[in-house]
Rosetta silent file (secondary structure, phi, psi, omega in degrees, C-alpha in Angstrom):
SEQUENCE: XXXXXXXXXXXXXXXXXXXXXXXXXXXXXXXXXXXXXXXXXXXXXXXXXXXXXXXXXXXXXXXXXXXXXXXXXXXXXXXXXXXXXXXXXXXXXXXXXXXXXXXXXXXXXXXXXXXXXXXXXXXXXXXXXXXXXXXXXXXXXXXXXXXXXXXXXXXXXXXXXXXXXXXXXXXXXXXXXXXXXXXXXXXXXXXXXXXXXXXXXXX
SCORE:     score description
SCORE:     0.000 S_00000001
   1 L     0.000  148.955  178.983   87.323    8.471  293.089 S_00000001
   2 L   -73.891  -25.832  176.542   84.005    9.637  291.704 S_00000001
   3 L  -131.117  164.299 -179.870   85.171    8.627  288.201 S_00000001
   4 L   -65.636  150.003  178.871   87.683    6.091  286.914 S_00000001
   5 L   -64.305  116.377 -177.140   91.349    7.082  286.867 S_00000001
   6 L   -66.358  -14.800 -179.462   91.910    8.514  283.347 S_00000001
   7 L   -98.444    2.885 -178.677   95.549    7.388  283.424 S_00000001
   8 L  -119.754  129.956  179.396   94.746    3.769  284.210 S_00000001
   9 L   -57.916  149.698  178.559   93.402    1.260  281.650 S_00000001
  10 L   -67.631  166.013 -172.253   89.898   -0.083  282.288 S_00000001
  11 L   -57.302  -34.194 -177.178   89.541   -3.524  283.874 S_00000001
  12 L   -84.690   -9.505 -176.166   89.118   -5.430  280.597 S_00000001
  13 L   -83.762  137.710 -178.934   92.104   -3.798  278.873 S_00000001
  14 L   -90.635   -6.772  179.187   95.415   -5.705  278.737 S_00000001
  15 L   -69.463  147.127  179.838   97.512   -2.558  278.228 S_00000001
  16 L   -85.679  -21.095 -179.879   99.652   -1.490  281.172 S_00000001
  17 L  -148.162  159.186  178.659   99.248    2.207  280.452 S_00000001
  18 L   -91.117   -3.259  179.915   97.023    4.547  278.463 S_00000001
  19 L   -63.130  135.229  178.107  100.030    6.416  277.083 S_00000001
  20 L    63.988   16.310  178.829  100.210    6.414  273.285 S_00000001
  21 L   -80.026  127.207 -179.320   96.912    4.537  273.059 S_00000001
  22 L   -83.745  -21.997 -178.441   95.076    5.314  269.812 S_00000001
  23 H   -64.706  -42.026 -177.176   91.783    3.843  271.039 S_00000001
  24 H   -66.954  -11.382  178.074   91.236    6.524  273.655 S_00000001
  25 H   -81.580  -21.677 -178.293   91.380    9.147  270.899 S_00000001
  26 H  -115.581  -20.722 -179.879   88.254    7.761  269.258 S_00000001
  27 L  -118.798  152.725  179.203   86.475    5.979  272.123 S_00000001
  28 L   -92.766   84.502  178.768   85.376    7.143  275.552 S_00000001
  29 L   -78.858  -24.810  179.355   87.157    4.668  277.809 S_00000001
  30 L  -130.083  154.500 -177.865   87.022    7.095  280.737 S_00000001
  31 L  -125.928  157.543  179.764   84.484    9.692  281.810 S_00000001
  32 L  -129.379  174.715  176.928   84.598   12.985  283.668 S_00000001
  33 H   -61.109  -33.839  179.021   82.175   15.279  285.429 S_00000001
  34 H   -61.211  -40.803  178.664   82.029   17.299  282.219 S_00000001
  35 H   -64.387  -41.276  179.720   80.678   14.275  280.330 S_00000001
  36 H   -64.817  -43.813  179.309   78.019   13.695  282.974 S_00000001
  37 H   -63.111  -41.927  179.042   76.939   17.346  282.909 S_00000001
  38 H   -59.747  -44.314  179.684   76.732   17.291  279.096 S_00000001
  39 H   -63.440  -44.242 -179.484   74.483   14.237  279.192 S_00000001
  40 H   -63.928  -34.786 -179.965   72.232   15.773  281.854 S_00000001
  41 H   -67.760  -34.698 -177.916   71.929   18.979  279.840 S_00000001
  42 H   -85.354  -23.189 -178.413   70.703   17.190  276.720 S_00000001
  43 H   -94.305  -26.984 -175.052   68.310   14.816  278.495 S_00000001
  44 H   -61.457  -41.995 -178.399   66.821   17.190  281.101 S_00000001
  45 H   -53.629  -42.399 -179.186   64.666   19.348  278.758 S_00000001
  46 H   -66.347  -37.339  179.218   62.507   16.396  277.704 S_00000001
  47 H   -71.915  -38.453  179.672   61.966   15.317  281.304 S_00000001
  48 H   -66.992  -43.758  179.571   61.193   18.846  282.480 S_00000001
  49 H   -69.200  -40.792  177.659   58.703   19.469  279.678 S_00000001
  50 H   -62.734  -42.867  178.410   57.145   16.037  280.084 S_00000001
  51 H   -63.895  -37.775  179.253   56.823   16.585  283.815 S_00000001
  52 H   -64.076  -40.955  179.671   55.239   19.994  283.238 S_00000001
  53 H   -65.924  -38.847  178.246   52.630   18.474  280.945 S_00000001
  54 H   -68.108  -45.980 -177.895   51.775   15.777  283.476 S_00000001
  55 H   -61.936  -31.150 -179.563   51.664   18.229  286.377 S_00000001
  56 H   -60.604  -27.991  178.459   49.259   20.475  284.441 S_00000001
  57 H   -96.582  -48.186 -178.522   46.661   17.718  284.767 S_00000001
  58 L  -158.165  120.460  178.480   47.648   16.017  288.001 S_00000001
  59 L   -64.481  -32.807 -179.107   50.661   16.426  290.229 S_00000001
  60 L   -67.506  -25.206 -178.429   50.094   12.960  291.659 S_00000001
  61 H   -71.559  -11.772  177.561   50.460   11.435  288.202 S_00000001
  62 H   -73.723  -29.560 -177.242   54.128   12.398  288.217 S_00000001
  63 H   -58.772  -49.950  178.036   54.834    9.842  290.960 S_00000001
  64 H   -59.703  -34.900  179.665   54.205    6.727  288.789 S_00000001
  65 H   -66.658  -42.404  178.669   56.377    8.292  286.080 S_00000001
  66 H   -64.521  -39.730  177.628   59.227    8.914  288.509 S_00000001
  67 H   -63.373  -40.964  178.415   58.962    5.334  289.779 S_00000001
  68 H   -63.143  -44.917 -179.289   59.070    4.135  286.163 S_00000001
  69 H   -62.237  -49.329 -178.649   62.127    6.279  285.389 S_00000001
  70 H   -65.875  -43.447 -178.771   64.052    5.172  288.481 S_00000001
  71 H   -64.557  -41.208 -178.085   63.034    1.547  288.122 S_00000001
  72 H   -74.039  -56.563 -176.212   63.938    1.348  284.458 S_00000001
  73 H   -72.642  -26.783 -177.852   67.165    3.367  284.330 S_00000001
  74 H   -87.049  -21.465 -176.053   68.318    2.347  287.795 S_00000001
  75 H  -135.718  -53.686 -175.858   67.715   -1.397  287.567 S_00000001
  76 H   -65.468  -51.739 -179.748   66.111   -2.796  284.387 S_00000001
  77 H   -62.255  -33.650  178.864   68.310   -1.035  281.835 S_00000001
  78 H   -60.382  -40.346 -179.502   71.345   -1.890  283.944 S_00000001
  79 H   -71.513  -51.160 -172.452   70.504   -5.582  283.568 S_00000001
  80 H   -79.640  -25.540 -176.989   69.590   -5.741  279.888 S_00000001
  81 L  -121.945  -54.369 -174.120   72.115   -3.242  278.502 S_00000001
  82 H   -65.311  -29.194 -178.270   74.688   -1.888  280.941 S_00000001
  83 H   -68.467  -10.192  177.055   75.739   -5.317  282.241 S_00000001
  84 H   -91.277   -9.631 -174.881   77.198   -5.975  278.752 S_00000001
  85 L   -80.758  137.672  177.076   79.444   -2.902  278.931 S_00000001
  86 H   -54.877  -29.204  178.742   83.199   -3.277  279.682 S_00000001
  87 H   -64.415  -24.816 -179.602   82.799   -0.536  282.297 S_00000001
  88 H   -66.475  -21.120 -179.303   80.596   -2.900  284.267 S_00000001
  89 H   -81.637  -12.564 -179.489   83.706   -5.041  284.863 S_00000001
  90 L   -69.565  159.251 -178.569   85.495   -2.216  286.686 S_00000001
  91 L   -65.945  156.922  178.780   85.779   -2.212  290.461 S_00000001
  92 L   112.756  156.901 -177.471   83.109   -0.621  292.605 S_00000001
  93 L   -95.569    0.207  179.488   79.504   -1.275  293.463 S_00000001
  94 E  -139.939  157.561 -179.673   78.083    1.432  291.186 S_00000001
  95 L   -74.848  146.126  179.393   78.481    2.597  287.605 S_00000001
  96 L  -127.479   49.233  177.932   80.727    5.554  286.833 S_00000001
  97 L  -110.750 -179.044 -175.029   79.683    6.378  283.290 S_00000001
  98 L   -80.472  -23.379 -173.805   77.935    9.414  281.820 S_00000001
  99 L   -93.775  -46.438 -176.231   74.481    7.890  281.332 S_00000001
 100 L  -118.829   41.545 -177.334   73.697    5.772  284.401 S_00000001
 101 L   -55.773  130.129  176.591   76.116    7.276  286.881 S_00000001
 102 L    88.227   -8.407 -180.000   75.632    5.942  290.397 S_00000001
 103 L   -67.649  139.179 -177.794   73.344    3.058  289.445 S_00000001
 104 E   -70.154  141.131  177.848   74.053   -0.087  291.534 S_00000001
 105 L   -95.371   77.390 -177.099   75.827   -2.991  289.874 S_00000001
 106 L   -94.570   -5.713 -179.738   73.641   -5.742  291.286 S_00000001
 107 L  -103.583  164.774  178.879   73.743   -7.896  288.156 S_00000001
 108 L   -77.206  141.902  176.051   76.472  -10.160  286.793 S_00000001
 109 L   -69.868  127.188 -178.152   78.833   -8.762  284.146 S_00000001
 110 L  -134.511   86.175 -179.724   77.975  -10.416  280.809 S_00000001
 111 L   -63.270  158.169  179.584   80.198   -9.241  277.919 S_00000001
 112 L   109.226 -179.567 -176.880   78.992   -9.753  274.375 S_00000001
 113 L   -67.354  157.224  172.921   75.849   -8.868  272.410 S_00000001
 114 L   -78.225  151.137  176.703   72.419   -8.326  273.894 S_00000001
 115 L   -79.979  170.154  178.613   69.791  -10.984  273.245 S_00000001
 116 H   -58.426  -44.188 -177.117   66.643  -10.300  271.233 S_00000001
 117 H   -70.591  -32.047  175.825   64.549  -10.052  274.402 S_00000001
 118 H   -65.902  -41.198  177.020   67.030   -7.746  276.082 S_00000001
 119 H   -65.071  -38.871  179.951   66.820   -5.403  273.096 S_00000001
 120 H   -63.310  -45.621  179.072   63.028   -5.641  273.173 S_00000001
 121 H   -64.256  -38.875  178.897   62.922   -4.729  276.877 S_00000001
 122 H   -56.903  -50.858 -177.920   65.432   -1.946  276.232 S_00000001
 123 H   -74.059  -34.259  176.762   63.231   -0.272  273.604 S_00000001
 124 H   -63.451  -39.942  177.860   59.956   -0.938  275.455 S_00000001
 125 H   -61.565  -44.375  176.863   61.451    0.812  278.474 S_00000001
 126 H   -60.072  -44.582 -178.347   62.348    3.836  276.374 S_00000001
 127 H   -62.217  -38.920  179.911   58.860    3.896  274.874 S_00000001
 128 H   -70.387  -44.311 -177.638   57.230    3.810  278.311 S_00000001
 129 H   -63.029  -49.723 -178.270   59.471    6.454  279.857 S_00000001
 130 H   -89.130  -12.059  178.372   59.106    8.996  277.050 S_00000001
 131 H   -87.149  -25.368 -179.358   55.655    7.863  276.014 S_00000001
 132 H   -54.167  -49.062  179.629   54.035    8.356  279.423 S_00000001
 133 H   -63.361  -28.812 -178.574   53.925   12.200  279.144 S_00000001
 134 H   -58.394  -37.994 -179.982   52.436   11.944  275.646 S_00000001
 135 H   -58.311  -42.674 -178.693   49.193   10.566  277.058 S_00000001
 136 H   -74.425  -40.864 -179.093   48.735   13.679  279.200 S_00000001
 137 H   -66.124  -38.993 -179.360   49.895   16.146  276.553 S_00000001
 138 H   -76.611  -45.367 -177.814   47.577   14.691  273.926 S_00000001
 139 H   -65.376  -28.983 -179.340   44.536   14.087  276.139 S_00000001
 140 L   -97.148    6.817  178.677   44.717   17.632  277.522 S_00000001
 141 L    53.609   41.368  176.207   45.315   19.155  274.058 S_00000001
 142 L   -86.322   70.758 -170.250   48.541   20.837  275.179 S_00000001
 143 H   -59.372  -49.490 -178.146   49.536   21.267  271.538 S_00000001
 144 H   -61.703  -47.187 -179.081   52.432   23.719  271.921 S_00000001
 145 H   -65.551  -34.795  178.759   53.982   21.788  274.788 S_00000001
 146 H   -62.484  -45.822 -179.534   53.462   18.543  272.866 S_00000001
 147 H   -63.823  -46.500 -179.687   55.394   19.870  269.844 S_00000001
 148 H   -64.465  -38.826  178.953   58.238   21.228  271.956 S_00000001
 149 H   -61.436  -48.003  179.859   58.358   17.988  273.951 S_00000001
 150 H   -61.460  -39.345  179.223   58.635   15.865  270.816 S_00000001
 151 H   -65.083  -40.370  179.935   61.370   18.166  269.471 S_00000001
 152 H   -69.138  -36.580  177.896   63.393   17.916  272.697 S_00000001
 153 H   -66.241  -46.167  178.633   63.090   14.126  272.745 S_00000001
 154 H   -62.541  -42.040  179.159   64.155   13.918  269.091 S_00000001
 155 H   -63.598  -37.773  179.424   66.974   16.390  269.735 S_00000001
 156 H   -62.491  -50.362 -177.265   68.168   14.368  272.699 S_00000001
 157 H   -68.282  -34.853  177.391   68.427   11.105  270.775 S_00000001
 158 H   -66.189  -43.397  178.863   70.052   12.772  267.758 S_00000001
 159 H   -67.685  -39.988  179.653   72.658   14.441  269.973 S_00000001
 160 H   -59.333  -51.693 -177.337   73.148   11.249  271.953 S_00000001
 161 H   -68.566  -33.042 -177.526   73.847    9.108  268.899 S_00000001
 162 H   -75.997  -44.497 -172.341   76.031   11.745  267.220 S_00000001
 163 H  -106.241  -21.733 -177.135   78.293   12.784  270.090 S_00000001
 164 H  -113.275  -49.660 -178.837   78.098   10.036  272.735 S_00000001
 165 H   -65.522  -22.879 -179.870   77.000    6.753  271.157 S_00000001
 166 H   -77.424   -7.418 -179.395   79.649    7.224  268.457 S_00000001
 167 H  -127.050    8.442 -174.373   82.365    7.013  271.150 S_00000001
 168 L   -86.080  138.392 -178.104   80.820    4.512  273.577 S_00000001
 169 L   -87.049    0.293  174.926   82.568    1.203  274.331 S_00000001
 170 L   -88.240   83.754 -177.603   79.300   -0.606  275.005 S_00000001
 171 L   -68.406  -14.407 -179.052   78.966   -2.094  271.532 S_00000001
 172 L   -73.258  -26.261 -177.651   76.031   -4.212  272.697 S_00000001
 173 L   -63.115  131.325  179.650   73.762   -1.178  272.986 S_00000001
 174 L   -60.920  -20.290 -178.938   71.375   -0.878  269.997 S_00000001
 175 L   -89.042   -6.852 -176.637   72.093    2.863  269.879 S_00000001
 176 L   -65.004  133.456 -177.937   75.862    2.396  269.524 S_00000001
 177 L  -123.078   21.033  179.260   77.273    3.898  266.315 S_00000001
 178 L   -66.858  135.638 -178.248   80.997    3.128  266.673 S_00000001
 179 L   -69.508  151.758 -176.126   82.573    2.131  263.355 S_00000001
 180 H   -59.813  -39.204 -179.104   83.749   -1.474  262.859 S_00000001
 181 H   -66.335  -33.439  177.350   87.417   -0.557  262.397 S_00000001
 182 H   -71.475  -37.598  177.155   87.377    1.323  265.702 S_00000001
 183 H   -61.325  -41.819 -179.572   85.718   -1.654  267.385 S_00000001
 184 H   -62.033  -39.283  177.323   88.487   -3.930  266.110 S_00000001
 185 H   -62.218  -39.400  179.131   91.135   -1.662  267.652 S_00000001
 186 H   -68.065  -42.500 -179.196   89.307   -1.866  270.970 S_00000001
 187 H   -61.093  -35.107  179.915   88.960   -5.662  270.737 S_00000001
 188 H   -61.173  -33.118 -179.293   92.718   -6.037  270.227 S_00000001
 189 H   -95.186   -5.834  179.819   93.321   -4.448  273.616 S_00000001
 190 L  -132.658   70.530 -173.940   90.376   -6.172  275.276 S_00000001
 191 H   -59.882  -34.472  179.444   90.652   -9.869  274.289 S_00000001
 192 H   -66.269  -36.401  177.101   88.108  -11.132  276.826 S_00000001
 193 H   -69.539  -41.853  179.678   85.521   -8.762  275.391 S_00000001
 194 H   -61.063  -38.850  179.932   86.532   -9.801  271.862 S_00000001
 195 H   -60.393  -38.768  179.958   86.069  -13.466  272.813 S_00000001
 196 H   -71.506  -17.233 -179.513   82.471  -12.763  273.827 S_00000001
 197 L  -108.070   19.249 -174.326   81.936  -11.123  270.425 S_00000001
 198 H   -50.303  -47.268 -177.236   83.559  -13.894  268.355 S_00000001
 199 H   -61.903  -43.086 -177.683   80.496  -14.537  266.199 S_00000001
 200 H   -72.400  -30.432 -178.008   80.033  -10.863  265.390 S_00000001
 201 H   -65.579  -30.771 -176.588   83.738  -10.246  264.706 S_00000001
 202 L   -68.682  -21.237 -175.274   83.689  -12.733  261.852 S_00000001
 203 L   -81.571    0.000    0.000   81.121  -10.668  259.930 S_00000001
């Protein structure tokens, strides 16, 4: 299947069925093509505008940016952030979530919080990916495009945190906004994940 079976609990869950599960009403344990399309729709404007600003100066300068995007989201982010996600424990050689769909799972699954350095790399990667176009937009005085670009980036992250990060089961991600009571409900059905979060659960 291109996505996980919505009627089957994820690999870390001890429940035998998803029927009558209250967690799935508040958290996104499974994803669909609709979720992937929604994510692509909110993230694409910033990349298209950023690419346009770069291309206006030099088409060749887009290549390093594309390499950066693929390298970071396809491999680096997978290691520092995605490898902590319960979805990473599911079968298959690639991720089947809405954000990094299709990325190879070449790293070991490591449930629990991200380390300080993993968070640092996570945010530095974001800064490089979305900061790269800024150099071209500012140096070439593309003021209108610069303003629209900044608005689309801000809009993307606001929408992401409001509608997706608030339902994401990767509690390790610094952008995750799931409430503590909802996390506890998830931990009850995913004891191995809860064990990796023992220190944080006590707080």
